[in-house]
Backbone as JSON, one array per atom type, in Angstrom:
{
  "sequence": "XXXXXXXXXXXXXXXXXXXXXXXXXXXXXXXXXXXXXXXXXXXXXXXXXXXXXXXXXXXXXXXXXXXXXXXXXXXXXXXXXXXXXXXXXXXXXXXXXXXXXXXXXXXXXXXXXXXXXXXXXXXXXXXXXXXXXXXXXXXXXXXXX",
  "N": [[-98.88, 1.57, 17.35], [-98.88, 4.41, 19.35], [-98.27, 8.0, 19.59], [-96.1, 8.9, 22.19], [-95.73, 6.41, 23.23], [-93.51, 4.37, 25.01], [-92.37, 1.9, 24.74], [-92.1, -0.9, 22.45], [-88.55, -1.43, 23.04], [-85.58, -1.73, 21.18], [-82.36, -3.18, 20.46], [-80.45, -1.18, 18.51], [-77.86, -0.59, 17.42], [-74.36, -1.27, 18.05], [-71.8, 0.85, 18.76], [-68.51, 1.12, 17.56], [-65.42, 2.41, 18.1], [-62.83, 3.3, 15.88], [-59.54, 3.61, 14.44], [-59.47, 3.9, 11.69], [-61.85, 3.26, 9.07], [-61.39, 0.98, 7.43], [-59.47, -0.57, 8.84], [-60.97, -1.0, 11.16], [-63.0, -2.54, 10.13], [-62.04, -4.96, 9.21], [-61.99, -7.49, 10.75], [-64.76, -7.98, 11.05], [-65.62, -8.28, 8.44], [-64.2, -10.63, 7.8], [-65.6, -12.4, 9.4], [-67.89, -12.56, 7.96], [-70.01, -10.82, 8.17], [-72.7, -8.74, 7.07], [-72.1, -6.05, 5.06], [-73.04, -2.63, 5.07], [-74.67, -0.54, 2.54], [-73.15, 1.72, 1.92], [-70.67, 4.04, 3.12], [-71.15, 6.6, 5.59], [-71.1, 10.08, 6.47], [-71.18, 11.97, 9.35], [-71.31, 15.13, 9.8], [-71.81, 16.93, 11.91], [-71.1, 15.44, 14.2], [-68.56, 14.78, 13.54], [-67.61, 12.36, 12.29], [-66.93, 9.38, 10.39], [-68.87, 6.71, 9.17], [-69.56, 3.24, 9.12], [-71.69, 0.55, 8.6], [-72.43, -2.79, 9.78], [-74.22, -5.87, 9.65], [-75.87, -8.81, 11.0], [-77.77, -10.11, 9.6], [-79.87, -9.89, 6.67], [-81.46, -6.72, 5.98], [-84.86, -5.86, 6.78], [-88.04, -7.28, 7.59], [-88.16, -6.85, 10.31], [-86.38, -5.58, 13.24], [-82.96, -5.49, 12.92], [-80.15, -5.84, 14.74], [-77.14, -3.89, 14.5], [-73.6, -3.41, 13.84], [-71.7, -0.53, 14.28], [-69.14, 1.03, 12.82], [-66.88, 3.5, 13.71], [-65.08, 6.21, 12.6], [-62.98, 8.88, 13.37], [-63.2, 12.17, 11.94], [-61.38, 14.12, 12.34], [-58.83, 15.22, 14.67], [-60.16, 16.56, 16.61], [-62.68, 15.67, 17.63], [-65.52, 13.99, 19.19], [-65.19, 11.14, 18.94], [-62.46, 10.9, 18.35], [-61.46, 11.92, 20.74], [-62.39, 9.92, 22.48], [-60.92, 7.67, 21.57], [-58.33, 8.57, 22.12], [-58.39, 8.63, 24.92], [-59.3, 6.06, 25.73], [-58.67, 4.19, 23.82], [-59.19, 2.13, 20.87], [-62.36, 0.5, 20.31], [-65.45, -0.7, 21.82], [-67.73, 1.9, 21.95], [-70.3, 2.91, 22.35], [-73.73, 2.03, 23.12], [-76.59, 1.69, 21.25], [-80.02, 2.2, 21.49], [-83.15, 1.6, 20.04], [-86.04, 3.51, 20.1], [-89.61, 4.07, 20.27], [-90.69, 6.67, 20.63], [-88.84, 9.27, 20.98], [-88.78, 11.82, 22.24], [-90.72, 11.55, 24.28], [-89.49, 9.47, 25.71], [-87.11, 10.72, 26.6], [-88.21, 12.65, 28.3], [-89.39, 10.96, 30.2], [-87.09, 9.64, 31.27], [-85.59, 11.83, 32.27], [-87.38, 12.89, 34.18], [-87.17, 10.95, 36.03], [-84.73, 11.25, 37.2], [-82.49, 10.66, 35.62], [-79.41, 11.43, 34.11], [-79.04, 13.33, 31.29], [-77.24, 13.74, 28.25], [-78.11, 14.94, 25.96], [-80.88, 16.86, 26.01], [-82.72, 17.48, 24.19], [-83.72, 16.03, 21.15], [-81.48, 15.38, 18.37], [-80.19, 15.43, 14.97], [-79.29, 12.34, 13.5], [-77.55, 9.58, 11.88], [-78.91, 8.12, 8.89], [-81.13, 9.74, 8.89], [-82.35, 9.62, 11.35], [-83.65, 10.58, 14.59], [-81.68, 11.38, 17.41], [-80.36, 10.98, 20.75], [-78.21, 11.31, 23.57], [-77.47, 9.53, 26.6], [-76.01, 10.16, 29.7], [-73.1, 8.4, 30.8], [-72.83, 8.26, 33.6], [-75.32, 7.75, 34.6], [-75.96, 5.25, 33.73], [-74.5, 3.08, 34.57], [-71.95, 3.31, 33.58], [-71.96, 3.08, 30.81], [-72.08, 4.6, 27.66], [-75.03, 5.55, 26.35], [-76.91, 5.68, 23.47], [-79.93, 6.9, 22.27], [-82.33, 6.27, 19.79], [-84.61, 7.28, 17.28], [-86.3, 6.19, 14.55], [-87.28, 8.01, 11.66]],
  "CA": [[-98.18, 2.34, 18.35], [-99.3, 5.81, 19.32], [-97.29, 8.95, 20.09], [-95.97, 8.81, 23.63], [-95.37, 5.05, 23.62], [-92.1, 4.24, 25.36], [-91.92, 0.56, 24.43], [-90.92, -1.7, 22.73], [-87.2, -0.92, 22.8], [-84.74, -2.72, 20.5], [-80.98, -2.8, 20.22], [-80.28, -0.7, 17.14], [-76.48, -0.88, 17.05], [-73.24, -1.08, 18.98], [-70.8, 1.7, 18.12], [-67.13, 0.72, 17.81], [-64.46, 3.43, 17.66], [-61.69, 2.75, 15.14], [-58.66, 4.62, 13.87], [-60.0, 4.12, 10.34], [-62.93, 2.31, 8.77], [-60.91, -0.29, 6.89], [-58.88, -1.31, 9.95], [-62.06, -1.39, 12.05], [-63.92, -3.44, 9.43], [-61.36, -6.19, 8.78], [-62.48, -8.68, 11.45], [-66.2, -8.19, 10.8], [-65.69, -8.82, 7.08], [-63.75, -12.02, 7.86], [-66.7, -13.18, 9.97], [-68.95, -12.66, 6.97], [-71.14, -9.93, 8.43], [-73.2, -8.03, 5.89], [-71.71, -4.64, 5.08], [-74.04, -1.7, 4.56], [-74.53, -0.11, 1.15], [-72.13, 2.75, 1.75], [-70.27, 4.77, 4.32], [-71.81, 7.88, 5.81], [-70.37, 11.05, 7.27], [-72.0, 12.85, 10.18], [-70.47, 16.32, 9.96], [-72.04, 17.48, 13.25], [-70.37, 14.65, 15.19], [-67.19, 14.6, 13.08], [-67.34, 10.92, 12.23], [-67.29, 8.56, 9.24], [-69.6, 5.57, 9.73], [-69.82, 2.06, 8.29], [-72.52, -0.41, 9.33], [-72.44, -4.22, 9.49], [-75.3, -6.58, 10.35], [-75.79, -10.27, 10.98], [-78.85, -10.62, 8.74], [-80.35, -8.86, 5.74], [-82.47, -5.79, 6.49], [-86.24, -6.22, 6.44], [-88.65, -8.29, 8.44], [-87.94, -6.58, 11.73], [-85.18, -4.85, 13.64], [-81.74, -6.28, 12.9], [-79.07, -5.07, 15.37], [-75.98, -3.7, 13.64], [-72.37, -2.84, 14.37], [-71.42, 0.76, 13.65], [-67.72, 1.35, 12.93], [-66.79, 4.95, 13.77], [-63.75, 6.78, 12.37], [-63.02, 10.34, 13.53], [-62.81, 12.93, 10.75], [-60.25, 14.96, 12.74], [-58.39, 14.98, 16.05], [-60.97, 17.4, 17.5], [-64.05, 15.13, 17.61], [-65.78, 13.09, 20.32], [-64.62, 9.8, 18.73], [-61.01, 11.04, 18.51], [-61.24, 12.04, 22.19], [-62.61, 8.6, 23.07], [-59.77, 6.82, 21.23], [-57.16, 9.08, 22.85], [-58.52, 8.29, 26.34], [-59.6, 4.66, 26.03], [-58.26, 3.31, 22.73], [-60.26, 1.67, 19.99], [-63.23, -0.49, 20.93], [-66.86, -0.35, 21.97], [-67.87, 3.28, 22.4], [-71.66, 3.18, 22.81], [-74.83, 1.12, 22.81], [-77.74, 2.46, 20.77], [-81.32, 1.56, 21.61], [-84.21, 2.2, 19.22], [-87.26, 3.76, 20.87], [-90.68, 4.55, 19.4], [-90.95, 8.11, 20.8], [-87.65, 9.75, 21.67], [-89.11, 12.95, 23.13], [-91.39, 10.98, 25.46], [-88.5, 8.71, 26.48], [-86.23, 11.68, 27.28], [-88.99, 13.23, 29.41], [-89.52, 9.89, 31.19], [-85.8, 9.44, 31.93], [-85.25, 13.05, 33.0], [-88.26, 13.01, 35.35], [-86.77, 9.92, 36.99], [-83.39, 11.54, 37.69], [-81.42, 10.2, 34.74], [-78.66, 12.54, 33.53], [-79.0, 13.29, 29.83], [-76.3, 14.61, 27.53], [-78.99, 15.69, 25.06], [-82.26, 16.97, 26.5], [-83.53, 17.66, 22.99], [-83.17, 15.19, 20.09], [-80.76, 15.98, 17.25], [-80.13, 14.58, 13.78], [-78.29, 11.28, 13.44], [-77.43, 8.95, 10.57], [-80.14, 7.56, 8.3], [-82.25, 10.65, 9.14], [-82.96, 9.34, 12.65], [-83.44, 11.48, 15.72], [-80.87, 10.71, 18.42], [-80.0, 11.69, 21.98], [-77.32, 10.5, 24.38], [-77.64, 9.48, 28.04], [-74.69, 10.2, 30.31], [-72.69, 7.13, 31.42], [-73.0, 8.28, 35.06], [-76.66, 7.25, 34.94], [-76.21, 3.95, 33.09], [-73.52, 2.1, 34.99], [-70.7, 3.49, 32.85], [-72.13, 2.85, 29.38], [-72.67, 5.68, 26.88], [-76.22, 5.03, 25.66], [-77.56, 6.52, 22.46], [-81.33, 6.54, 21.97], [-82.59, 6.62, 18.41], [-85.97, 7.11, 16.78], [-86.39, 6.32, 13.09], [-88.33, 8.91, 11.15]],
  "C": [[-98.61, 3.8, 18.22], [-98.2, 6.7, 19.88], [-97.29, 8.88, 21.61], [-95.67, 7.41, 24.12], [-93.87, 4.99, 23.91], [-91.52, 2.88, 24.97], [-92.65, 0.04, 23.22], [-89.62, -0.97, 22.41], [-86.39, -2.06, 22.18], [-83.3, -2.24, 20.47], [-80.87, -2.41, 18.76], [-78.87, -1.02, 16.66], [-75.53, -0.72, 18.23], [-72.19, -0.3, 18.21], [-69.39, 1.29, 18.55], [-66.2, 1.78, 17.23], [-63.26, 2.75, 17.02], [-60.83, 3.89, 14.63], [-59.04, 4.94, 12.43], [-60.98, 2.99, 10.01], [-62.43, 0.96, 8.27], [-60.29, -1.16, 7.97], [-59.98, -1.84, 10.88], [-63.02, -2.39, 11.44], [-63.33, -4.82, 9.15], [-61.94, -7.45, 9.43], [-63.92, -8.99, 11.09], [-66.44, -8.71, 9.39], [-65.29, -10.29, 7.06], [-64.83, -12.93, 8.45], [-67.84, -13.39, 8.98], [-70.17, -11.82, 7.28], [-71.47, -9.15, 7.17], [-72.88, -6.55, 6.01], [-72.8, -3.78, 4.47], [-73.72, -1.22, 3.15], [-73.45, 0.93, 0.93], [-71.82, 3.42, 3.06], [-71.02, 6.09, 4.38], [-70.88, 8.79, 6.58], [-71.39, 11.87, 8.04], [-71.1, 14.03, 10.52], [-70.59, 16.88, 11.37], [-71.22, 16.76, 14.31], [-68.92, 14.39, 14.77], [-66.77, 13.15, 12.96], [-67.76, 10.34, 10.88], [-67.84, 7.25, 9.81], [-69.76, 4.48, 8.68], [-70.6, 1.06, 9.14], [-72.3, -1.84, 8.84], [-73.63, -4.83, 10.23], [-75.12, -8.08, 10.2], [-76.84, -10.91, 10.08], [-79.28, -9.51, 7.79], [-81.41, -7.97, 6.4], [-83.86, -6.26, 6.05], [-86.75, -7.3, 7.37], [-88.38, -8.08, 9.91], [-86.65, -5.84, 11.98], [-84.0, -5.81, 13.68], [-80.64, -5.44, 13.55], [-77.84, -5.03, 14.46], [-74.75, -3.32, 14.48], [-72.12, -1.57, 13.58], [-69.93, 1.05, 13.89], [-67.59, 2.85, 12.77], [-65.34, 5.41, 13.62], [-63.83, 8.29, 12.54], [-62.58, 11.03, 12.24], [-61.67, 13.91, 11.05], [-59.88, 14.6, 14.17], [-59.24, 15.73, 17.07], [-62.44, 16.96, 17.49], [-64.26, 14.23, 18.83], [-65.17, 11.69, 20.15], [-63.11, 9.85, 18.86], [-60.66, 11.16, 19.99], [-61.38, 10.69, 22.88], [-61.4, 7.7, 22.82], [-58.53, 7.27, 21.99], [-57.2, 8.66, 24.32], [-58.59, 6.79, 26.6], [-59.11, 3.67, 24.97], [-59.45, 2.9, 21.89], [-61.11, 0.64, 20.73], [-64.65, 0.02, 21.06], [-66.98, 1.03, 22.61], [-69.26, 3.56, 22.93], [-72.61, 2.07, 22.4], [-76.01, 1.98, 22.4], [-79.01, 1.62, 20.86], [-82.35, 2.33, 20.79], [-85.47, 2.31, 20.06], [-88.34, 4.3, 19.94], [-90.94, 6.05, 19.48], [-89.82, 8.68, 21.65], [-87.95, 10.89, 22.64], [-89.76, 12.44, 24.41], [-90.41, 10.21, 26.34], [-87.56, 9.64, 27.24], [-86.94, 12.31, 28.47], [-89.12, 12.21, 30.54], [-88.22, 9.71, 31.98], [-85.44, 10.63, 32.81], [-86.09, 13.17, 34.27], [-87.96, 11.95, 36.41], [-85.29, 10.05, 37.39], [-82.23, 11.07, 36.85], [-80.75, 11.42, 34.1], [-78.54, 12.35, 32.02], [-77.88, 14.18, 29.32], [-77.1, 15.51, 26.61], [-80.4, 15.69, 25.64], [-83.25, 17.12, 25.36], [-82.91, 16.79, 21.89], [-82.45, 16.02, 19.02], [-80.7, 14.99, 16.11], [-79.0, 13.57, 13.88], [-78.21, 10.71, 12.04], [-78.77, 8.36, 10.15], [-81.36, 8.45, 8.54], [-82.95, 10.41, 10.45], [-82.78, 10.52, 13.6], [-82.64, 10.7, 16.75], [-80.7, 11.6, 19.64], [-79.15, 10.74, 22.8], [-77.64, 10.64, 25.87], [-76.25, 9.38, 28.66], [-74.34, 8.87, 30.98], [-72.82, 7.1, 32.94], [-74.34, 7.69, 35.48], [-76.92, 5.84, 34.42], [-75.24, 2.85, 33.51], [-72.24, 2.15, 34.17], [-70.78, 3.29, 31.35], [-72.72, 4.11, 28.73], [-73.82, 5.08, 26.09], [-76.74, 6.1, 24.71], [-78.97, 6.0, 22.29], [-81.63, 7.05, 20.58], [-84.05, 6.35, 18.06], [-85.95, 7.26, 15.27], [-87.52, 7.26, 12.71], [-88.97, 8.34, 9.91]]
}
């Protein structure tokens, strides 16, 4: 794959807003999903994060569930829970070149929340696409570094 490639795209994770990580993790643990090695905190977004997957990492892209707990009442996840309650908050797609993808979407009239990538969990670059352009779904685009 060379710089500027827009495809292939993979589902990276589905973000689920929860009041707290343990409450949000209970069902997924009962199902036997594989819990990540440890929780993370994204200070910029004001969120604690716990990942679950359906298969061990390695050998390709394994879609994950991302449980999101707000770190305060003044964060995007807290706002989401206040407006819509707990539940699916976003769909994250992994792309090979985030800058090229943002340029492609913008030049085709897609409304972006982030026109420039920012830091996400696991050291990835991320950017969000506005739900007005996606049929009502908050889409996060992610590029592993």
